[in-house]
C-alpha positions as CSV (number, residue, x, y, z in Angstrom):
1,M,-18.0,-12.1,-3.1
2,S,-14.9,-14.1,-2.0
3,V,-12.5,-12.2,0.1
4,I,-9.6,-13.6,-1.9
5,P,-10.6,-13.5,-5.6
6,D,-10.3,-16.8,-7.4
7,F,-8.5,-15.1,-10.3
8,L,-7.5,-11.6,-11.4
9,P,-7.9,-10.1,-14.9
10,S,-4.9,-10.6,-17.1
11,L,-2.9,-7.7,-18.4
12,D,-4.1,-6.4,-21.8
13,S,-1.2,-7.0,-24.2
14,L,-3.1,-5.3,-27.1
15,A,-3.6,-2.1,-25.2
16,A,0.1,-2.2,-24.2
17,Q,1.1,-2.6,-27.8
18,Q,-1.1,0.2,-28.9
19,A,0.3,2.5,-26.3
20,A,3.9,1.6,-27.2
21,Q,3.2,2.3,-30.9
22,R,1.7,5.7,-30.1
23,L,4.7,6.5,-27.9
24,D,7.0,5.8,-30.8
25,R,5.0,8.3,-33.0
26,L,5.1,11.1,-30.5
27,T,7.2,14.1,-31.4
28,K,10.4,13.0,-29.6
29,P,13.1,10.4,-30.2
30,P,11.9,6.9,-29.4
31,G,12.4,6.0,-25.8
32,S,13.7,9.4,-24.9
33,L,11.4,9.8,-21.9
34,G,12.8,6.5,-20.4
35,R,10.9,5.1,-17.5
36,L,7.9,7.4,-18.0
37,E,7.3,5.7,-21.3
38,R,7.5,2.3,-19.8
39,L,5.1,3.4,-17.1
40,A,2.6,4.6,-19.7
41,V,2.7,1.2,-21.4
42,E,2.3,-0.6,-18.0
43,L,-0.8,1.5,-17.1
44,A,-2.3,0.8,-20.5
45,A,-1.9,-3.0,-19.9
46,I,-3.4,-2.7,-16.4
47,Q,-6.4,-0.7,-17.4
48,G,-6.9,-2.4,-20.8
49,Q,-7.0,0.8,-22.7
50,A,-4.4,2.4,-25.0
51,L,-5.0,5.8,-23.4
52,P,-5.1,5.1,-19.6
53,Q,-6.3,7.5,-17.0
54,V,-5.4,7.5,-13.3
55,S,-7.3,10.6,-12.1
56,P,-9.0,10.9,-9.8
57,P,-7.2,8.6,-7.4
58,A,-8.6,7.1,-4.2
59,M,-6.6,7.3,-1.1
60,L,-7.4,4.6,1.4
61,V,-5.8,4.9,4.9
62,F,-6.4,1.9,7.1
63,A,-5.9,2.3,10.9
64,A,-5.5,-0.2,13.7
65,D,-3.7,-0.8,16.9
66,H,-1.2,-3.5,17.8
67,G,-1.1,-5.3,21.2
68,V,2.7,-5.7,20.9
69,A,2.9,-1.9,21.6
70,A,2.6,-2.9,25.3
71,E,6.2,-4.2,25.0
72,G,7.5,-0.7,24.5
73,V,8.5,-1.1,20.8
74,S,7.4,2.4,19.7
75,A,8.5,5.8,20.7
76,F,4.8,6.8,21.0
77,P,2.0,5.4,23.1
78,A,-0.8,3.4,21.5
79,E,-3.3,6.2,22.0
80,V,-1.6,8.2,19.2
81,T,-3.3,5.9,16.7
82,A,-6.8,7.2,17.7
83,Q,-5.4,10.8,17.8
84,M,-4.0,10.5,14.3
85,V,-7.3,9.1,13.0
86,A,-9.0,12.2,14.4
87,N,-6.4,14.3,12.5
88,F,-7.1,12.5,9.3
89,A,-10.8,12.9,9.8
90,A,-10.4,16.6,10.4
91,G,-8.2,17.1,7.3
92,G,-5.0,18.0,9.1
93,A,-2.5,15.3,8.2
94,A,0.0,15.1,5.4
95,I,-2.1,12.7,3.4
96,N,-5.0,15.1,3.6
97,V,-2.8,17.8,2.0
98,F,-1.9,15.5,-0.9
99,A,-5.5,14.3,-1.3
100,R,-6.7,17.9,-1.8
101,Q,-3.8,18.6,-4.2
102,H,-4.7,15.6,-6.4
103,G,-8.5,15.9,-6.0
104,A,-8.5,12.4,-4.5
105,H,-11.4,10.5,-2.9
106,L,-10.1,10.0,0.7
107,E,-11.3,7.4,3.2
108,V,-9.9,6.6,6.7
109,I,-11.0,3.1,7.5
110,D,-10.9,2.1,11.2
111,V,-10.3,-1.7,11.2
112,G,-9.1,-2.0,14.7
113,V,-8.3,1.2,16.7
114,A,-8.2,0.1,20.3
115,T,-8.8,3.4,22.2
116,P,-11.9,5.6,21.9
117,L,-11.7,8.2,19.1
118,P,-11.7,11.8,20.2
119,E,-15.2,13.4,20.5
120,G,-16.7,14.3,17.1
121,T,-14.3,12.1,15.0
122,A,-17.0,9.5,14.3
123,D,-19.1,12.2,12.6
124,S,-16.5,12.9,9.9
125,P,-17.6,11.8,6.3
126,R,-14.0,10.7,5.7
127,L,-14.2,8.0,8.5
128,V,-15.5,4.5,7.8
129,D,-16.1,2.2,10.8
130,E,-15.0,-1.4,9.8
131,R,-13.6,-2.3,13.2
132,V,-12.9,-6.0,13.4
133,R,-11.7,-6.0,17.0
134,L,-10.0,-3.5,19.4
135,G,-6.5,-4.0,18.1
136,T,-4.5,-7.2,17.7
137,A,-3.5,-9.3,20.7
138,N,0.1,-9.0,22.0
139,M,1.8,-11.3,19.5
140,L,4.7,-11.9,21.9
141,H,2.3,-14.0,24.0
142,E,-0.5,-15.1,21.6
143,D,-1.5,-15.0,18.0
144,A,-2.2,-11.4,16.8
145,M,-5.6,-12.5,15.6
146,S,-7.5,-15.5,14.3
147,R,-7.6,-16.5,10.6
148,D,-11.3,-15.4,10.5
149,E,-10.4,-12.0,11.9
150,A,-7.6,-11.6,9.3
151,L,-10.1,-12.5,6.6
152,A,-12.6,-10.0,8.0
153,A,-10.0,-7.2,7.9
154,M,-9.1,-8.2,4.3
155,A,-12.8,-8.1,3.5
156,A,-13.0,-4.5,4.9
157,G,-10.1,-3.6,2.6
158,R,-11.8,-5.1,-0.4
159,R,-15.0,-3.2,0.3
160,A,-13.1,0.0,0.4
161,A,-11.6,-0.7,-3.0
162,E,-15.1,-1.5,-4.3
163,R,-16.4,1.8,-3.0
164,A,-13.5,3.6,-4.7
165,A,-14.3,1.9,-8.0
166,A,-18.0,2.7,-7.7
167,A,-17.1,6.4,-7.1
168,G,-15.3,6.5,-10.4
169,C,-11.7,6.4,-9.1
170,R,-9.1,5.2,-11.6
171,S,-6.2,4.3,-9.3
172,L,-5.7,3.4,-5.6
173,I,-3.2,4.8,-3.1
174,V,-3.1,2.6,-0.1
175,G,-1.7,3.7,3.3
176,E,-1.9,3.0,7.0
177,M,-1.7,4.2,10.6
178,G,-1.0,2.1,13.6
179,I,1.4,2.5,16.5
180,A,3.9,-0.5,16.5
181,N,3.0,-1.5,13.0
182,T,6.6,-1.5,11.9
183,T,7.2,-4.2,14.5
184,A,4.4,-6.4,13.1
185,S,5.6,-5.7,9.5
186,S,9.1,-6.7,10.3
187,A,8.0,-9.9,12.0
188,L,5.7,-10.7,9.0
189,L,8.4,-10.0,6.5
190,A,11.0,-12.1,8.3
191,A,8.4,-14.9,8.5
192,L,7.6,-14.8,4.8
193,T,11.1,-14.4,3.5
194,G,13.3,-16.0,6.1
195,A,15.4,-12.8,6.3
196,S,17.3,-12.0,9.4
197,V,15.4,-9.8,11.8
198,E,18.5,-7.6,12.5
199,G,18.6,-6.4,8.9
200,L,14.9,-5.6,8.7
201,V,14.2,-3.7,11.9
202,G,14.4,0.1,11.9
203,P,13.6,2.9,14.3
204,G,10.0,3.3,13.2
205,T,8.7,6.4,15.0
206,G,12.2,7.3,16.2
207,L,13.6,4.8,18.7
208,D,17.1,5.2,20.0
209,A,19.8,2.5,19.9
210,A,18.6,0.8,23.1
211,G,15.0,0.9,21.9
212,L,16.0,-0.5,18.6
213,A,17.8,-3.4,20.2
214,H,14.8,-4.1,22.4
215,K,12.5,-4.0,19.4
216,R,14.6,-6.6,17.6
217,D,14.6,-8.8,20.6
218,V,10.8,-8.7,20.9
219,I,10.4,-9.6,17.3
220,E,12.9,-12.5,17.5
221,R,11.1,-13.9,20.6
222,T,7.7,-13.4,18.9
223,L,8.8,-15.4,15.9
224,A,10.2,-18.2,18.1
225,A,6.9,-18.3,20.0
226,R,4.4,-18.0,17.1
227,R,6.4,-20.0,14.5
228,P,4.5,-18.6,11.5
229,D,4.5,-20.9,8.4
230,P,5.9,-19.0,5.3
231,A,4.0,-21.5,3.1
232,D,0.7,-20.3,4.6
233,P,0.6,-16.5,4.2
234,L,-2.8,-16.1,5.8
235,E,-1.6,-18.0,8.9
236,A,1.5,-15.8,9.1
237,L,-0.7,-12.7,8.8
238,A,-2.9,-13.9,11.6
239,R,-0.1,-14.9,13.9
240,V,2.3,-11.9,13.6
241,G,0.5,-9.3,11.3
242,G,-1.9,-6.5,11.9
243,L,-5.5,-5.7,11.0
244,E,-4.5,-2.7,8.9
245,I,-1.9,-4.9,7.1
246,A,-4.7,-7.4,6.3
247,A,-7.0,-4.6,5.1
248,M,-4.4,-3.2,2.8
249,A,-3.9,-6.7,1.3
250,G,-7.6,-7.0,0.7
251,A,-7.7,-3.5,-0.9
252,F,-4.9,-4.4,-3.3
253,L,-6.8,-7.6,-4.3
254,G,-10.1,-5.7,-4.6
255,G,-8.6,-2.9,-6.7
256,A,-7.0,-5.4,-9.1
257,T,-10.4,-7.0,-9.9
258,H,-11.4,-3.6,-11.3
259,R,-8.2,-3.1,-13.2
260,L,-7.1,-0.2,-11.0
261,P,-3.4,0.6,-10.9
262,L,-2.3,0.1,-7.3
263,I,0.3,2.6,-6.0
264,V,2.1,1.0,-3.0
265,D,3.4,3.2,-0.3
266,G,6.3,2.4,2.1
267,F,7.4,-0.5,4.2
268,I,4.2,-1.5,5.8
269,A,2.1,-1.2,2.6
270,T,4.8,-3.2,0.7
271,V,4.6,-6.0,3.3
272,A,0.9,-6.0,2.8
273,A,1.4,-6.2,-0.9
274,L,3.7,-9.2,-0.4
275,V,1.1,-11.0,1.6
276,A,-1.5,-10.4,-1.1
277,C,1.0,-11.6,-3.8
278,R,1.7,-14.7,-1.9
279,L,-2.1,-15.3,-1.9
280,R,-2.6,-14.4,-5.6
281,P,0.8,-14.1,-7.4
282,S,-0.8,-12.4,-10.5
283,L,-1.5,-9.4,-8.3
284,R,2.1,-8.3,-8.9
285,D,1.2,-7.1,-12.4
286,Y,-1.0,-4.4,-10.9
287,L,1.5,-3.0,-8.3
288,L,3.4,0.2,-8.9
289,F,5.8,1.1,-6.1
290,G,5.7,4.8,-5.1
291,H,8.8,5.3,-3.1
292,R,11.7,3.8,-1.2
293,S,11.3,4.3,2.6
294,R,14.1,4.9,5.0
295,E,13.0,1.9,7.0
296,P,15.7,-0.8,6.4
297,G,13.1,-3.5,6.0
298,H,11.6,-1.8,3.0
299,E,14.6,-2.8,0.9
300,G,14.0,-6.4,1.8
301,A,10.3,-6.2,1.0
302,L,10.9,-4.5,-2.3
303,A,13.5,-7.2,-3.2
304,A,11.0,-9.9,-2.4
305,L,8.6,-8.4,-5.0
306,E,11.4,-7.5,-7.5
307,A,10.2,-3.9,-7.3
308,R,11.8,-0.7,-8.3
309,P,10.2,2.3,-6.7
310,L,9.5,5.5,-8.6
311,V,11.0,8.0,-6.1
312,D,13.3,8.1,-3.1
313,F,12.7,11.1,-0.9
314,E,14.0,9.4,2.4
315,L,10.4,9.3,3.8
316,R,9.3,7.1,6.8
317,L,5.9,8.6,7.6
318,G,3.4,6.1,6.1
319,E,-0.2,7.2,5.6
320,G,0.2,6.7,1.9
321,T,2.3,9.9,1.6
322,G,5.1,8.4,-0.5
323,A,2.6,6.9,-3.0
324,A,0.8,10.2,-3.1
325,L,4.1,12.0,-4.0
326,A,4.7,9.5,-6.8
327,F,1.1,9.8,-8.2
328,P,1.9,12.8,-10.5
329,L,4.4,10.6,-12.4
330,L,1.5,8.3,-13.3
331,D,-0.7,11.2,-14.2
332,S,2.1,12.6,-16.4
333,A,2.5,9.3,-18.2
334,C,-1.2,9.3,-19.1
335,R,-1.2,12.9,-20.2
336,L,1.9,12.3,-22.3
337,L,0.0,9.6,-24.3
338,A,-3.2,11.5,-24.6
339,E,-2.0,15.1,-25.3
340,M,1.4,15.1,-26.9
341,A,1.4,15.5,-30.7
342,T,2.4,12.8,-33.0
343,F,4.6,13.2,-36.1
344,D,1.4,12.6,-38.2
345,D,-0.3,15.5,-36.4
346,I,2.3,17.9,-37.5
347,G,2.7,16.6,-41.0
348,I,5.9,14.6,-40.7
349,D,5.8,11.2,-42.4
350,A,8.2,9.5,-40.1
351,A,10.4,10.2,-37.1
352,P,13.9,11.3,-38.1
């Protein structure tokens, strides 16, 4: 199995047409449910069936550390990554709450946590060990990882998507955890789009003004030193990206091969989706954007993908939480198609 698929299935125009025709026969004025109706048609096209289903979802949280954390670009120390992985494994994080709410298949995939996990964490059935290396290198001084390591992390993400499909999941919610990953995401987004660093960089875990200025400076110096090539997204990913970013890109590509709707979370997940789309542009057809993050770079990432998110709750947590909050909208779109009566059902020949 190639890490980057040679091709992705095309959208099913017939299924989309059938879904649209059914929507127009439901007991409501045509188009009166607005974006929900368009979402239903989009899901039908992705899944290749006129009555799509997105439940149960899989929630895949990829965790890794970043060497650039040593430059003081985060309000929290790198050890917090391992501590949060333990929290995910124990069921105590926000994404765990939403996973229980939606009956989701939840995996926490360690692709590069640098510090030892708290005792007992490794025994959790939620945790999958796919560690490629102990965090990335400090990208200010050397490439974050090699191309082979970036591909290995992508392969771990694709395997997670394969497991979700094998478990009967009908959609993917992809999230992350990694101290300093907004720094890597900002650098990667600037490299791929040519956007100004100043407009992309936000407070992440809660930096003050001085910390924010320092973070921008570190990213600008990193880009000058690493010189990532925007025409080679895999090289850019290896030079200034992150292991969990690579894994999310792989999960998106893997999910699309199974016609799974892909619900993209916030800033970091959207940058991962951008990388994956630069590698396989047809992936864009499978992406649904859950929310608009408060991270300023998210606006630029969404614009690069011509994306309109489903909700805006001013979140900046990560983990997949924004995508999880948007998931009921997809479920409602599917239920609308399957369960709402048509004019034929109630004996009316045509819509008024």
